[in-house]
C-alpha positions as CSV (number, residue, x, y, z in Angstrom):
1,D,0.3,0.3,0.0
2,G,3.2,2.6,-0.5
3,P,2.9,5.7,-2.5
4,A,4.6,3.5,-5.8
5,I,1.8,0.8,-5.7
6,T,-1.3,3.6,-5.1
7,K,-0.1,5.4,-8.7
8,L,0.2,2.3,-10.2
9,H,-3.3,1.4,-9.4
10,L,-4.7,4.7,-10.1
11,A,-2.4,4.3,-13.1
12,A,-4.3,0.9,-13.9
13,K,-7.8,2.2,-13.1
14,I,-7.1,5.2,-15.9
15,K,-6.1,3.1,-18.8
16,N,-8.4,0.0,-17.1
17,V,-5.4,-2.4,-17.5
18,A,-3.5,-4.7,-15.2
19,V,-0.3,-4.6,-14.0
20,V,2.6,-6.4,-13.3
21,I,5.9,-5.7,-11.4
22,G,8.6,-7.1,-9.5
23,L,9.6,-5.1,-6.3
24,A,11.1,-5.6,-3.0
25,E,9.2,-5.9,-0.2
26,K,9.4,-5.3,3.4
27,C,7.7,-7.7,5.7
28,D,8.1,-8.4,10.1
29,D,11.4,-7.6,9.6
30,K,12.0,-9.2,6.7
31,F,12.9,-8.8,2.9
32,Y,11.3,-10.0,-0.1
33,N,12.1,-10.6,-3.9
34,T,8.5,-10.2,-5.0
35,T,6.1,-9.9,-7.8
36,V,3.0,-8.0,-8.0
37,L,-0.4,-7.8,-9.7
38,I,-2.4,-4.3,-9.9
39,T,-5.9,-4.9,-11.4
40,P,-7.8,-2.1,-12.2
41,E,-10.7,-3.2,-9.8
42,D,-8.6,-4.2,-6.5
43,G,-5.0,-3.2,-6.4
44,V,-2.7,-5.5,-5.1
45,L,-5.5,-8.5,-6.0
46,A,-2.2,-11.2,-5.6
47,Y,1.8,-11.5,-4.9
48,Y,4.4,-14.4,-5.1
49,R,7.9,-14.1,-3.6
50,K,10.8,-15.7,-5.3
51,T,11.6,-19.2,-4.3
52,H,14.9,-19.6,-5.0
53,L,17.1,-16.9,-4.4
54,W,20.3,-16.4,-7.3
55,S,23.6,-16.1,-5.8
56,T,23.5,-12.1,-5.0
57,D,20.0,-11.8,-3.5
58,K,20.8,-15.1,-1.0
59,G,21.9,-12.5,2.6
60,I,19.0,-10.0,1.8
61,F,15.9,-11.8,0.8
62,T,14.1,-14.9,2.4
63,L,12.2,-17.2,0.0
64,G,9.1,-17.7,-0.5
65,D,7.1,-20.4,0.8
66,R,4.4,-21.6,-1.9
67,Y,3.2,-20.8,-5.7
68,T,0.1,-19.0,-6.4
69,S,-2.3,-18.8,-9.5
70,I,-5.5,-16.3,-9.0
71,E,-8.0,-15.8,-11.9
72,W,-8.5,-12.3,-13.6
73,K,-10.9,-11.5,-16.6
74,G,-11.6,-15.2,-16.8
75,V,-7.7,-16.0,-16.9
76,R,-6.1,-18.6,-14.1
77,I,-1.9,-16.4,-14.0
78,G,0.6,-17.7,-12.4
79,F,4.1,-16.0,-11.7
80,L,7.5,-17.1,-11.3
81,I,10.7,-14.5,-11.0
82,C,13.8,-15.2,-13.1
83,F,16.1,-18.0,-11.4
84,D,12.9,-19.9,-10.1
85,I,12.4,-20.5,-14.5
86,E,15.4,-22.7,-14.4
87,F,13.7,-25.3,-12.5
88,P,11.1,-27.3,-14.2
89,E,9.2,-28.4,-10.6
90,S,8.4,-24.0,-10.5
91,A,6.0,-24.5,-13.4
92,R,5.0,-27.4,-12.5
93,A,2.9,-26.6,-9.7
94,L,1.4,-23.4,-11.3
95,A,0.3,-25.9,-13.9
96,E,-1.0,-28.2,-10.6
97,L,-3.5,-24.5,-9.8
98,E,-4.2,-24.7,-12.7
99,T,-2.3,-21.6,-14.7
100,E,-3.2,-21.3,-18.2
101,L,-0.8,-17.7,-18.1
102,L,2.2,-17.4,-16.8
103,L,4.4,-13.9,-16.3
104,V,7.8,-13.9,-15.3
105,T,9.4,-10.9,-14.1
106,N,13.1,-11.0,-14.9
107,G,15.9,-9.4,-14.3
108,N,18.8,-12.2,-16.4
109,M,22.5,-10.5,-17.5
110,D,25.0,-12.2,-19.9
111,P,26.1,-14.4,-20.6
112,Y,22.5,-16.4,-19.6
113,G,20.3,-15.1,-21.6
114,L,19.8,-18.2,-23.9
115,T,19.6,-20.1,-20.6
116,H,16.4,-17.9,-20.0
117,K,14.9,-18.2,-23.4
118,T,15.4,-22.6,-23.5
119,A,13.8,-22.2,-20.2
120,I,11.4,-20.5,-20.4
121,M,10.4,-22.1,-24.1
122,A,10.9,-25.4,-22.0
123,R,8.6,-24.4,-19.4
124,A,5.9,-22.9,-21.3
125,Q,5.8,-26.4,-23.5
126,E,6.1,-28.8,-20.7
127,N,3.1,-27.6,-19.5
128,Q,0.9,-26.8,-22.5
129,M,0.5,-23.3,-21.2
130,F,1.1,-19.3,-22.6
131,A,4.3,-17.9,-21.2
132,V,5.6,-14.2,-21.0
133,M,8.4,-12.7,-19.8
134,V,9.7,-9.5,-19.5
135,N,13.7,-8.9,-19.1
136,R,16.0,-5.9,-18.3
137,V,17.8,-4.4,-21.2
138,G,20.8,-2.0,-20.4
139,N,23.7,-1.6,-17.9
140,G,23.1,-2.1,-13.8
141,D,24.9,-0.1,-11.1
142,D,26.8,-3.1,-10.6
143,G,28.3,-3.6,-14.0
144,L,25.8,-5.9,-15.0
145,V,25.0,-5.8,-18.7
146,F,21.0,-7.3,-19.1
147,A,20.4,-9.5,-21.1
148,G,17.1,-8.2,-22.6
149,G,14.9,-10.5,-25.0
150,S,11.5,-10.2,-23.4
151,C,8.6,-13.1,-25.5
152,V,5.8,-14.3,-25.8
153,V,5.3,-18.6,-25.6
154,N,2.9,-20.4,-27.0
155,P,2.0,-23.8,-25.1
156,A,3.7,-25.6,-27.8
157,G,7.0,-23.8,-26.6
158,E,7.2,-21.9,-29.8
159,L,8.2,-18.0,-30.1
160,L,5.3,-15.7,-31.2
161,C,7.0,-12.7,-30.2
162,E,10.7,-11.5,-28.7
163,A,12.7,-8.4,-28.1
164,G,16.0,-7.0,-28.6
165,R,18.9,-5.7,-26.2
166,E,16.5,-2.5,-26.4
167,P,13.5,-0.5,-24.4
168,C,10.7,-1.5,-26.7
169,N,6.8,-2.0,-26.5
170,L,5.9,-4.9,-27.8
171,I,1.5,-6.2,-27.7
172,V,1.0,-9.2,-28.5
173,D,-2.6,-11.0,-28.9
174,I,-3.1,-14.4,-27.4
175,D,-6.2,-16.5,-26.2
176,P,-4.6,-18.7,-22.9
177,K,-8.0,-20.5,-22.8
178,Q,-6.6,-22.3,-26.2
179,S,-4.0,-24.1,-24.0
180,K,-6.6,-26.4,-23.9
181,E,-6.4,-27.3,-27.5
182,Y,-2.5,-28.3,-26.7
183,Q,-3.7,-30.9,-24.2
184,K,-6.6,-32.7,-26.6
185,V,-4.0,-35.1,-28.2
186,Y,-2.1,-35.4,-24.9
187,H,-2.0,-33.9,-21.8
188,Y,1.5,-34.0,-19.7
189,I,-0.3,-33.6,-16.3
190,A,-3.3,-36.2,-16.2
191,E,-0.4,-39.1,-18.0
192,R,2.8,-38.1,-15.8
193,R,3.9,-41.2,-13.1
194,L,5.4,-38.4,-10.6
195,T,3.7,-35.2,-8.5
196,L,5.0,-32.8,-6.6
197,S,5.6,-33.1,-2.8
198,G,3.6,-30.0,-1.2
199,K,0.4,-28.7,-0.7
200,R,-2.5,-27.5,-3.2
201,V,-5.0,-24.7,-0.4
202,E,-7.8,-22.4,-2.3
203,Y,-9.3,-20.0,-1.1
204,E,-12.2,-18.2,-1.4
205,N,-11.3,-15.5,-3.5
206,G,-10.1,-17.4,-6.2
207,R,-6.6,-17.8,-5.3
208,Y,-5.0,-21.1,-5.2
209,D,-1.3,-21.7,-4.0
210,W,0.3,-24.7,-3.9
211,L,2.6,-24.7,-0.3
212,I,5.8,-25.7,-0.6
213,A,6.8,-29.4,1.6
């Protein structure tokens, strides 16, 4: 409920769009690398705390303890952050929560651009969901060079668009409900033989969480 979130909520209401951003969250004297979904109607409708800490996250941020999906405008949306997508179980947990659209906020840098391009395509394909990954570009204050490569991927793991290494705006029309079409011939979740540990929890507001065991 800080000033930045308040301003973004106002902008979302004016434009009638939802916004997904990453931030450093302080809660009970702990810090989390957090992504929030801001909608015109609700402000912060859902949030996700990064569950896999990169080396420079450690000692600063606390690990998140769950994966989250939420329905908005009839589409079930799930979230991951950067390093999370290098772990197949992260996206699989969101598939367990019936996610149709995976949104990834990313701060990936050279020389790991290809790693995340490969990972986001694999996560979309193996869970038969649409995926959107938005990455930083340019130079960071600590000497990092961010890899760009923001992209949209369909449930077959195919790139629908890919940005370069410069700032840009991309508009891509997708229908996340089409993910069901990719599951007609074979359905990975239904046909798998190993299951994830953890526990699914459902809430009255339509949020589903997968608690990490």
